[in-house]
C-alpha positions in Angstrom: 62.0 151.9 122.3 61.2 148.3 122.9 64.3 146.3 123.6 64.9 142.5 124.0 66.3 140.7 127.0 70.0 141.0 126.1 71.3 140.5 129.7 70.2 137.5 131.7 68.1 138.2 134.8 70.3 136.0 136.9 73.3 138.2 136.2 71.3 141.4 136.9 70.1 139.7 140.1 73.6 138.9 141.3 74.8 142.4 140.5 71.9 143.9 142.4 72.9 141.8 145.4 76.5 142.9 145.1 75.2 146.5 145.2 73.3 145.6 148.3 70.0 146.3 146.8 67.5 143.8 148.2 65.1 142.0 145.8 62.7 141.3 148.7 60.1 144.1 148.7 60.3 144.4 152.5 64.1 144.8 152.5 65.7 148.2 153.0 66.9 150.2 150.0 69.3 153.1 150.0 66.2 155.4 149.5 64.3 154.1 152.5 65.1 155.4 156.0 66.2 152.7 158.5 63.3 150.9 160.1 60.7 152.3 157.7 57.6 150.3 157.4 56.9 148.7 154.0 53.4 150.0 153.9 54.5 153.6 154.3 57.4 153.4 151.9 56.8 155.0 148.5 55.8 152.9 145.5 58.7 153.1 143.2 57.6 153.6 139.6 60.1 153.3 136.7 59.5 155.1 133.4 61.6 155.9 130.4 61.6 157.9 127.2 58.4 157.2 125.4 55.7 159.7 124.6 52.9 157.7 126.3 54.9 157.7 129.6 56.0 161.3 129.7 52.7 162.3 131.3 53.8 160.8 134.6 56.1 163.8 135.0 53.0 166.0 135.2 51.8 164.1 138.3 55.1 164.7 140.0 55.3 168.4 139.2 51.6 169.2 139.8 51.1 167.3 143.0 48.6 164.8 141.4 50.1 161.8 143.2 49.6 163.3 146.6 46.1 164.6 145.6 45.1 160.9 145.0 46.8 159.6 148.1 49.5 157.9 146.1 52.9 157.8 147.8 55.0 157.4 144.6 58.7 157.8 143.8 59.2 158.3 140.1 62.5 156.8 138.8 63.6 157.9 135.3 65.6 155.5 133.2 67.6 156.7 130.2 67.6 153.1 129.0 64.3 151.2 128.6 66.0 147.9 129.0 67.5 148.9 132.3 64.0 149.8 133.6 62.7 146.3 132.7 65.7 144.6 134.3 65.3 146.6 137.5 61.7 145.8 137.7 62.2 142.1 137.1 64.8 141.7 139.9 62.6 143.6 142.4 64.2 147.0 142.5 61.0 148.7 141.3 57.4 148.2 142.4 56.0 149.1 139.0 57.3 150.0 135.5 56.2 151.4 132.2 56.6 148.8 129.5 55.0 147.2 126.5 52.8 144.1 126.4 55.3 142.0 124.5 58.1 142.9 126.9 55.9 142.1 129.9 55.1 138.6 128.4 58.9 138.0 127.9 59.9 139.1 131.4 57.0 138.1 133.6 58.0 134.4 134.1 61.3 135.3 135.6 60.3 138.4 137.6 60.9 137.8 141.3 57.7 139.7 142.4 55.6 139.0 139.4 54.4 141.5 136.7 50.8 142.4 136.2 49.3 144.9 133.7 46.8 147.3 135.4 46.5 150.2 133.0 47.0 151.0 129.3 48.8 154.4 128.9 48.7 154.5 125.1 48.9 152.6 121.9 51.6 153.3 119.3 49.6 154.9 116.5 52.3 155.6 113.9 55.5 155.9 116.0 56.6 152.4 115.1 57.4 152.2 111.3 58.9 150.2 108.6 61.0 152.4 106.4 61.9 151.2 102.9 63.9 152.2 99.8 62.4 154.2 96.9 61.6 151.2 94.7 59.5 149.3 97.4 55.9 150.4 97.1 53.9 147.5 98.6 54.4 144.8 101.2 54.7 142.3 98.5 57.7 144.2 97.2 59.6 143.2 100.3 59.9 139.6 99.0 63.6 138.6 99.1 64.6 142.0 100.5 67.0 142.5 103.4 65.1 143.9 106.4 66.9 145.1 109.5 65.2 144.8 112.8 65.5 143.5 116.4 64.1 140.0 116.3 61.2 139.1 118.5 60.2 142.6 119.5 57.6 145.1 118.3 59.0 146.0 115.0 59.4 142.4 114.1 55.8 141.7 115.2 54.5 144.7 113.2 56.2 143.5 110.1 54.9 139.9 110.7 51.3 141.2 110.9 51.7 143.1 107.7 53.2 140.1 105.8 50.5 137.8 107.1 47.8 140.2 105.9 48.9 139.7 102.3 49.5 136.0 102.6 53.3 136.2 103.2 55.5 135.3 106.2 58.9 136.2 107.6 60.5 133.5 105.5 59.6 135.5 102.4 62.1 138.3 103.4 65.7 138.1 104.6 65.7 139.2 108.3 68.9 140.9 109.4 68.8 140.8 113.2 70.4 144.0 114.5 69.9 146.4 117.4 67.6 149.2 116.2 70.3 151.9 116.2 72.6 149.7 114.2 69.8 148.7 111.8 68.8 152.3 111.0 72.5 153.3 110.6 72.9 150.3 108.2 69.8 151.3 106.3 70.9 154.9 106.0 74.2 153.7 104.7 72.4 151.7 101.9 73.2 148.3 103.4 69.6 147.3 103.8 66.4 147.5 101.8 64.1 148.2 104.8 64.2 148.7 108.5 61.7 148.5 111.4 62.2 151.2 113.9 60.7 153.5 116.6 61.5 157.1 117.3 63.9 158.7 117.1 65.6 156.0 115.0 63.2 156.2 112.0 64.3 159.8 111.7 67.8 158.5 110.9 66.4 156.0 108.4 64.5 158.7 106.6 67.8 160.6 106.0 68.5 158.2 103.2 67.7 159.7 99.8 64.4 158.3 98.4 63.5 156.5 101.6 59.9 156.5 102.8 57.4 154.9 105.2 55.8 151.7 104.0 53.7 151.0 107.0 53.3 151.9 110.6 51.6 151.0 113.8 48.7 153.3 112.8 47.7 150.6 110.3 47.4 148.0 113.1 45.5 149.4 116.1 46.2 147.6 119.3 49.4 145.9 118.1 51.7 147.9 120.3 50.1 148.8 123.7 52.3 150.7 126.2 51.4 149.9 129.8 51.6 150.5 133.5 52.8 147.2 135.0 52.8 146.6 138.8 54.3 143.7 140.8 52.0 141.0 142.1 53.5 141.6 145.5 52.3 145.2 145.4 48.9 144.2 144.3 48.6 141.7 147.1 50.0 143.8 149.9 49.1 147.4 148.9 46.2 147.4 146.5 45.1 150.8 147.7 48.3 152.3 146.4 47.9 150.6 143.1 44.4 152.0 142.9 45.7 155.5 143.8 48.3 155.2 141.0 45.6 154.3 138.5 43.4 157.1 139.6 46.2 159.5 139.2 46.6 158.6 135.6 43.1 159.8 134.8 43.7 163.0 136.7 46.8 163.5 134.5 44.7 163.2 131.4 42.3 165.8 132.8 45.2 168.2 133.5 46.5 167.7 129.9 43.1 168.7 128.6 42.6 171.6 130.9 46.2 173.0 130.8 47.7 171.8 127.5 50.5 174.4 127.3 51.7 173.6 130.8 51.4 169.9 130.2 53.5 170.1 127.0 56.1 172.2 128.7 56.5 169.6 131.5 56.6 166.6 129.2 59.0 168.2 126.6 61.4 169.1 129.4 61.3 165.6 130.9 61.9 164.1 127.5 64.6 166.6 126.7 63.1 167.4 123.3 62.1 170.6 121.6 58.4 171.5 121.4 58.6 170.7 117.6 60.1 167.3 118.3 57.5 166.8 121.0 54.7 167.4 118.6 56.2 165.0 116.1 56.5 162.1 118.6 53.1 162.6 120.2 51.4 162.6 116.9 52.1 158.9 116.6 51.0 158.1 120.2 47.3 157.6 121.1 46.9 158.2 124.8 44.2 155.9 126.3 41.1 157.2 128.1 39.1 155.3 130.6 36.8 154.0 127.9 39.8 152.9 125.8 41.1 151.0 128.9 37.8 149.2 129.5 37.8 148.1 125.8 41.4 147.0 125.9 41.0 144.7 128.9 37.8 143.2 127.6 37.7 139.8 125.7 37.5 140.0 121.9 38.9 138.7 118.7 41.0 141.7 117.5 44.3 143.3 118.5 42.4 146.0 120.3 41.6 143.5 123.0 44.6 142.7 125.1 43.6 139.1 126.0 43.6 138.3 122.2 46.7 140.5 121.6 48.7 138.8 124.4 48.0 135.3 122.9 49.1 136.5 119.4 52.2 138.0 120.8 53.1 134.9 122.8 52.6 132.7 119.8 54.7 135.0 117.7 57.6 135.2 120.2 57.7 131.4 120.7 57.4 130.9 117.0 60.5 132.9 116.2 62.4 131.5 119.2 62.5 134.7 121.1 61.2 132.9 124.2 60.5 129.3 124.9 57.1 127.8 125.7 58.0 127.3 129.4 58.7 131.0 129.7 55.2 132.1 128.6 53.4 133.3 131.7 49.8 132.7 132.5 48.3 135.3 130.1 45.1 135.7 132.2 47.1 136.4 135.3 49.2 139.2 133.9 46.1 141.2 132.9 44.2 142.7 135.8 41.4 145.2 135.1 40.1 145.5 138.7 41.7 148.9 139.2 40.4 150.4 136.0 37.0 148.9 136.7 37.0 150.4 140.2 37.9 153.8 138.9 35.1 153.6 136.4 32.6 152.5 139.0 33.6 155.4 141.3 33.1 157.9 138.5 29.9 156.6 137.0 
């Protein structure tokens, strides 16, 4: 699910103006009644098809936003890239996206982008699939690997290579969109592919193919997040807090009413219950304690300050973003809302 910045933000911005969608958070939108006050307008939250973000649909159906005083409009995106572009040009107040994508978009986002909550970590849903004769990471030397350069599959592969004293230069990277890469692998045109669901299901259709490694082997490498605009944090922090509080009520509902929760999420994702189970197995939903640990300083990928620096170094190293586009990594991580929730429930 993680997609690079294929379309320039300037182009998206111009298109949004043409469509008369203001990028100023106080401007009217088609969804806001004429003369509505910015402080009473709903916080517009974008989300897309990833298992760690499906739970937001529970809040909408079960009235959990209202119960927490959160005035939220959920906006579903079939395409993850479109949600990130909409957020960056100011059409959303918040969005669900990964840490690496937040780093790559934040510098150009008109209203700023700040991580306030960890929804989950990929814990197996991101995989490197290989041919039958490849049994170790060292066996990838000289092999053709298909992936989207600069994003999470590439980062996952890089971590694995570095762990055994290798680097990206030891393999032949074939830069392809993930759907194209998995199709090429399934057609025996590649030796390995880095992919996320449902694409690795396609890759595994190739006879003899198998999983070599996954995000389960690298805890913290792929965090999926709730990211809010800096403008929203500055002007309506109470609504940001209400949104964060809602997340933990969602988790409580999932524990108390698992069948109902699964029904809602599977319907939102448009998958069968069997597929739902498959995709959620590789997703580790984050509790309050997990969030507190993730925001804290540390020297492992489980700690976002450390992970953010590793990701920024990786993306600039492979030329995915330039040094001047790396945001202030301290400023894009804000734990005050998680900390406030913890304090109120201690």
